C-alpha positions in Angstrom: 0.0 0.0 0.0 2.7 2.4 1.0 4.8 1.5 -2.1 1.8 2.2 -4.3 1.3 5.7 -2.8 5.0 6.5 -3.2 4.9 5.2 -6.8 1.9 7.4 -7.7 3.6 10.4 -6.0 6.8 9.8 -7.9 5.0 9.4 -11.2 3.0 12.6 -10.6 6.0 14.6 -9.4 6.6 17.9 -11.1 10.3 17.5 -11.6 10.9 20.8 -13.4 9.0 22.6 -10.7 11.1 21.0 -7.9 14.3 21.9 -9.9 13.3 25.5 -10.0 12.4 25.4 -6.3 15.8 23.9 -5.4 17.6 26.7 -7.4 15.6 29.3 -5.5 16.5 27.7 -2.1 20.2 27.7 -3.1 20.1 31.3 -4.2 18.3 32.4 -1.0 20.8 30.5 1.1 23.7 32.2 -0.7 21.9 35.6 -0.1 21.6 34.8 3.6 25.3 33.9 3.8 26.3 37.1 2.0 24.1 39.2 4.3 25.7 37.6 7.4 29.2 38.2 5.9 28.2 41.8 5.2 27.4 42.3 8.8 30.7 40.8 9.9 32.6 43.0 7.5 30.9 46.1 8.7 31.9 45.3 12.3 35.6 45.0 11.3 35.4 48.4 9.5 35.7 47.1 5.9 32.8 49.2 4.6 33.5 48.6 0.9 33.4 44.8 1.3 30.3 45.0 3.5 28.4 47.1 1.0 29.4 44.8 -1.9 28.2 41.8 0.0 24.9 43.5 1.0 24.2 44.5 -2.6 25.0 40.9 -3.8 22.6 39.5 -1.2 19.9 42.0 -2.2 20.4 41.2 -5.9 20.1 37.4 -5.3 16.9 37.9 -3.3 15.5 40.2 -6.0 16.3 37.8 -8.7 14.5 35.0 -6.9 11.4 37.3 -6.3 11.2 38.5 -9.9 12.0 35.3 -11.8 11.6 32.2 -9.8 8.6 33.0 -7.6 6.3 33.7 -10.6 7.3 30.5 -12.3 6.5 28.5 -9.1 3.2 30.4 -8.7 2.1 29.4 -12.1 3.0 25.7 -11.5 1.3 25.5 -8.1 -2.4 24.6 -7.7 -4.0 27.1 -5.4 -7.6 25.8 -5.7 -7.9 25.4 -1.9 -7.6 29.2 -1.7 -10.2 30.0 -4.3 -13.4 29.3 -2.3 -15.1 31.4 0.3 -15.4 30.1 3.9 -17.7 31.6 6.5 -16.6 31.5 10.2 -18.6 31.2 13.4 -17.1 31.4 16.8 -17.9 28.4 19.0 -18.2 28.3 22.8 -14.8 26.7 23.0 -13.4 29.5 20.8 -14.8 32.1 23.1 -13.0 30.4 26.0 -9.8 30.2 24.0 -10.0 33.9 23.0 -10.5 34.8 26.7 -7.4 32.9 27.5 -5.4 34.8 24.8 -6.7 38.1 26.2 -5.5 37.2 29.7 -2.1 36.1 28.5 -1.8 39.3 26.4 -2.5 41.5 29.4 -0.1 39.6 31.6 2.7 39.8 29.0 2.3 43.5 28.5 2.2 44.2 32.2 5.2 42.0 33.1 7.3 42.1 30.0 8.0 38.4 30.5 9.5 36.8 27.4 8.0 33.4 28.3 4.5 34.9 28.3 5.1 36.4 24.9 6.2 33.0 23.6 3.0 31.4 25.0 1.0 34.2 23.4 2.7 33.5 20.0 1.9 29.8 20.3 -1.8 30.6 21.1 -2.1 32.9 18.1 -0.3 30.3 15.9 -2.9 27.8 17.0 -5.6 30.0 15.4 -3.6 30.3 12.1 -3.0 26.6 12.0 -6.7 25.9 12.6 -7.7 28.1 9.7 -5.1 26.5 7.4 -6.0 22.9 8.3 -9.7 23.5 8.0 -9.2 25.0 4.5 -7.2 21.9 3.5 -9.9 19.6 4.9 -12.7 21.4 3.0 -10.8 21.7 -0.3 -11.0 19.1 -3.0 -14.4 17.6 -1.9 -17.2 17.1 -4.4 -20.8 16.5 -3.3 -23.5 14.4 -4.8 -27.1 14.2 -3.5 -29.2 11.5 -5.1 -33.0 11.3 -4.5 -35.5 8.5 -5.5 -37.3 9.0 -8.8 -40.8 8.9 -7.2 -41.5 10.6 -3.9 -44.8 10.7 -2.0 -45.7 13.2 0.6 -45.8 11.8 4.2 -43.9 8.6 3.3 -40.3 8.1 4.6 -37.6 7.5 2.1 -33.9 7.1 1.8 -31.7 9.5 -0.2 -28.0 9.1 -0.9 -25.3 11.7 0.1 -21.9 11.2 -1.3 -18.7 13.1 -0.6 -15.7 12.5 -2.9 -12.3 13.6 -1.8 -10.4 14.4 -4.9 -7.1 15.3 -3.1 -4.3 12.9 -4.1 -2.6 12.6 -0.7 -4.5 14.2 2.1 -7.7 12.9 3.8 -10.4 15.0 5.2 -11.8 14.7 8.8 -15.0 15.6 10.6 -17.0 17.1 7.7 -20.8 17.6 7.8 -23.0 18.2 4.8 -25.6 20.8 5.6 -28.4 22.7 3.7 -27.7 26.4 3.1 -29.9 29.2 1.9 -28.8 30.8 -1.3 -29.8 34.3 -0.2 -31.7 35.9 2.7 -35.4 35.7 2.1 -38.6 36.4 3.9 -40.4 33.6 5.5 -43.1 33.6 2.9 -40.8 33.3 -0.1 -38.3 30.8 1.3 -38.2 27.7 -0.9 -38.9 24.3 0.6 -35.5 22.7 1.5 -34.5 19.1 0.9 -31.9 18.6 3.5 -33.3 19.4 7.0 -30.4 18.2 9.2 -26.6 17.9 8.8 -25.1 14.6 7.6 -21.8 13.8 9.4 -18.8 12.2 7.7 -16.0 11.5 10.2 -13.4 10.4 7.7 -13.0 10.7 3.9 -9.9 9.0 2.5 -7.9 10.7 -0.2 -9.1 9.8 -3.7 -12.1 7.9 -2.5 -15.9 8.6 -2.0 -17.9 8.0 1.2 -21.7 7.5 1.0 -24.4 7.7 3.6 -28.1 7.0 3.5 -30.3 9.8 4.7 -33.8 9.2 5.9 -36.1 12.0 4.6 -39.8 12.7 4.9 -41.5 15.4 3.0 -44.6 16.7 4.8 -46.6 17.9 1.8 -46.7 17.9 -2.0 -44.8 20.4 -4.1 -41.4 21.2 -5.5 -38.5 21.1 -3.0 -35.2 22.8 -4.0 -31.9 22.8 -2.3 -30.3 25.9 -3.8 -27.1 25.7 -1.8 -25.2 23.1 0.2 -22.5 23.6 2.8 -19.5 21.6 3.9 -19.0 22.4 7.6 -16.2 21.4 10.0 -14.8 22.3 13.4 -11.5 20.5 12.7 -9.0 20.5 14.2 -9.5 22.3 17.5 -13.2 23.3 17.5 -12.6 27.0 18.1 -14.3 28.1 14.9 -17.0 26.5 12.8 -16.0 26.8 9.2 -18.6 26.4 6.4 -17.8 26.2 2.7 -20.8 27.0 0.5 -21.5 25.1 -2.7 -24.2 25.9 -5.3 -26.7 23.1 -5.8 -29.3 22.2 -8.3 -31.0 19.4 -6.3 -34.7 19.4 -6.8 -37.4 17.0 -5.6 -40.9 16.8 -7.0 -43.1 15.4 -4.2 -46.4 13.7 -5.2 -49.6 14.1 -3.1 -50.2 11.2 -0.7 -52.0 8.3 -2.3 -52.9 6.4 0.9 -56.7 6.0 1.4 -58.4 8.6 3.6 -61.7 8.5 5.4 -63.2 10.5 2.5 -61.8 7.9 0.1 -63.4 5.0 2.0 -66.7 6.9 2.0 -67.0 7.5 -1.7 -65.3 4.3 -3.1 -68.3 2.0 -2.7 -70.6 4.6 -4.3 -68.1 5.1 -7.2 -67.8 1.4 -7.7 -71.6 1.0 -7.8 -72.1 3.8 -10.2 -69.3 2.4 -12.4 -70.8 -1.1 -12.5 -74.2 0.3 -13.3 -72.9 2.4 -16.1 -71.0 -0.5 -17.7 -73.9 -2.9 -17.4 -76.2 -0.4 -19.0 -73.9 0.1 -22.0 -75.5 -2.9 -23.8 -72.3 -4.9 -24.5 -72.6 -7.7 -27.0 -72.7 -11.3 -25.8 -69.3 -12.9 -26.2 -69.7 -16.5 -25.0 -71.6 -18.8 -22.6 -69.3 -20.7 -20.3 -69.4 -22.8 -17.1 -70.3 -21.1 -13.8 -67.4 -20.2 -11.5 -67.6 -19.4 -7.8 -66.5 -15.8 -8.5 -69.3 -15.2 -11.0 -72.3 -13.1 -10.1 -75.7 -14.9 -10.0 -77.2 -12.2 -12.2 -75.2 -13.4 -15.2 -76.5 -17.0 -15.0 -78.2 -18.1 -18.2 -81.0 -20.3 -16.9 -82.0 -21.7 -20.3 -78.5 -22.9 -21.1 -78.2 -24.3 -17.6 -81.4 -26.3 -18.0 -80.2 -27.8 -21.3 -76.8 -28.9 -20.0 -77.7 -29.7 -16.4 -74.8 -27.4 -15.3 -74.9 -23.7 -14.3 -73.9 -21.6 -17.3 -73.1 -17.9 -17.3 -73.2 -15.2 -20.0 -69.8 -13.5 -20.7 -69.9 -10.2 -22.4 -67.2 -8.8 -24.7 -66.2 -6.0 -22.3 -67.5 -7.4 -19.1 -64.3 -6.8 -17.0 -63.1 -3.6 -18.6 -63.0 -0.6 -16.3 -62.8 2.7 -18.2 -62.8 5.9 -16.1 -62.3 9.6 -16.8 -61.0 11.3 -13.7 -61.4 15.1 -13.7 -60.2 17.7 -11.2 -61.9 21.1 -11.4 -59.3 23.6 -10.0 -61.5 26.6 -10.4 -62.5 27.6 -6.9 -64.1 30.6 -5.2 -63.1 31.1 -1.6 -66.3 32.9 -1.0 -66.9 33.5 2.7 -64.2 31.1 3.7 -60.8 32.4 4.5 -57.8 31.8 2.4 -56.3 29.2 4.8 -59.5 27.2 4.9 -59.9 27.3 1.1 -56.2 26.2 0.7 -56.8 23.3 3.1 -59.9 22.2 1.2 -58.0 22.3 -2.1 -55.2 20.1 -0.6 -57.8 17.6 0.5 -59.3 17.5 -3.0 -55.9 17.0 -4.6 -55.1 14.2 -2.1 -58.4 12.5 -2.8 -57.9 12.8 -6.6 -54.4 11.3 -6.2 -55.8 8.4 -4.1 -58.5 7.7 -6.7 -56.0 7.7 -9.6 -53.7 5.4 -7.7 -56.7 3.1 -6.9 -57.5 2.7 -10.6 -53.8 2.1 -11.3 -53.8 -0.7 -8.8 -56.8 -2.4 -10.4 -55.4 -2.0 -13.9 -58.1 0.3 -15.2 -58.1 2.2 -18.5 -57.8 5.8 -17.3 -58.1 9.3 -18.7 -57.4 12.4 -16.6 -58.4 16.0 -17.3 -57.9 19.3 -15.5 -57.5 22.9 -16.5 -54.7 23.1 -19.1 -53.8 19.4 -18.7 -55.1 16.2 -20.1 -53.8 12.7 -20.6 -54.7 10.3 -23.4 -57.0 7.4 -22.6 -54.6 4.5 -21.7 -53.9 1.8 -19.2 -53.5 3.6 -15.8 -50.0 2.2 -15.4 -48.8 4.2 -18.4 -50.0 7.6 -17.3 -50.2 7.4 -13.5 -47.0 9.3 -12.9 -47.9 12.0 -15.4 -51.1 12.6 -13.4 -49.2 12.6 -10.1 -46.6 15.1 -11.5 -49.4 17.4 -12.4 -51.1 17.0 -9.0 -47.8 17.8 -7.3 -47.7 21.3 -8.9 -51.4 22.2 -9.3 -52.7 25.3 -7.6 -56.3 26.6 -7.3 -57.5 29.0 -9.9 -60.1 31.8 -9.6 -63.4 31.3 -11.5 -63.4 32.5 -15.1 -66.3 33.9 -17.1 -67.5 32.0 -20.1 -67.6 28.3 -20.7 -66.8 26.4 -17.5 -64.4 23.5 -17.1 -67.4 21.1 -16.6 -68.8 21.9 -20.0 -65.6 20.5 -21.6 -66.3 17.1 -20.2 -69.6 16.6 -22.0 -67.9 15.5 -25.2 -66.7 12.3 -23.5 -70.0 10.4 -23.5 -68.6 6.9 -24.0 -66.7 6.7 -20.6 -67.7 6.9 -17.0 -66.6 10.2 -15.4 -65.6 10.9 -11.8 -65.5 14.7 -11.3 -64.1 16.5 -8.2 -65.5 20.0 -8.1 -66.5 22.8 -5.8 -69.1 24.2 -8.2 -72.7 24.3 -6.7 -75.0 21.5 -7.7 -77.3 23.7 -9.7 -74.4 24.7 -12.1 -73.7 21.1 -13.3 -74.5 20.5 -17.0 -77.5 18.2 -17.4 -75.6 16.0 -20.0 -73.1 15.0 -17.3 -75.5 13.6 -14.7 -76.2 10.3 -16.5 -72.6 9.4 -17.1 -70.7 10.9 -14.1 -70.2 10.7 -10.4 -69.7 14.0 -8.7 -67.6 14.6 -5.6 -68.6 18.0 -4.3 -65.8 19.4 -2.2 -67.3 21.5 0.5 
């Protein structure tokens, strides 16, 4: 393992850069010796030799500064200095600064060299803490992976991954946190994805570390994480350092599809209306077959049973086909109710609509969905269910509009049973819809 690290280091070594660095060190060492020799010559009274040595030392130092330093700067990666870090003083840091203040006052009052040395060490600790924390937070790439389908109120697991791109140095004690992109008011603040920090104690160099995060989104809608933060208190805990990263993470949360009390109340009525509508459509006789225990007694063909001596049932061409048009009327008038109450009613209607759509998906119905500005083709529910849920995740109530109402647009679909969720008064329902529709009045 160690030989592999050394081999990679040797292969990636910048040999021309190190050569230039060695030349600079030799030149600066020569300049230091010339400066020392200049001081000794000045003490012996040889002014000419002292001046010549001093000028030579100054020339060597200037040559290094003007020629060698720019070359080394161009060859050195300073990416760890290119990002902004915000600092917050911790409780331990306050105690540490209090100790520095006490030592400073004691050193100034007594003039004790030992106290000044202690003060220097204390101040150096702060500088070392800032340098090490920058190294820890540098070279880390973040990936936040969410499930494809998310339902409100249901717990789920997301994946957080930190990749340490540094070639030799690991990172310690890093937490991934959600950050706000800008200061906003409470009413305009976007719904955040990451509610709590995710802690990574150790990230090896050149490797990625993953953690599962349990999330639960309380309501439907679009959740965005506009910024993420890498946070650490390493190494001493005096300062909490946070490096902000722009993020494009977005989660579309569907309405809950679990059955509610209202769903259980209307489902038997919907099923009865649907069966009556399909039986009344006059489907052609397809075949007569032997009776099975799951068949309804109303389909028994008594004449055929008398001829054969066994119970026979009539089977129709479309006996088991369930075809439903589900419609959500988003036009609502708050009326005397307050805005909060109207919003709550609308959320209940969206959740009920999602539950019905999911129910017809589970029983493999042929489904069509319509709402204001959105419609799906008539297809097996499994093919369009997530298109419906994506619309319901974003839908918002609309104010009533003059002219032709949304319910009037449903009258053209007379060959399919319709379930309509609306807040329109009963007297405003078009007469042509009553015979082929079941209305859920959201009051």
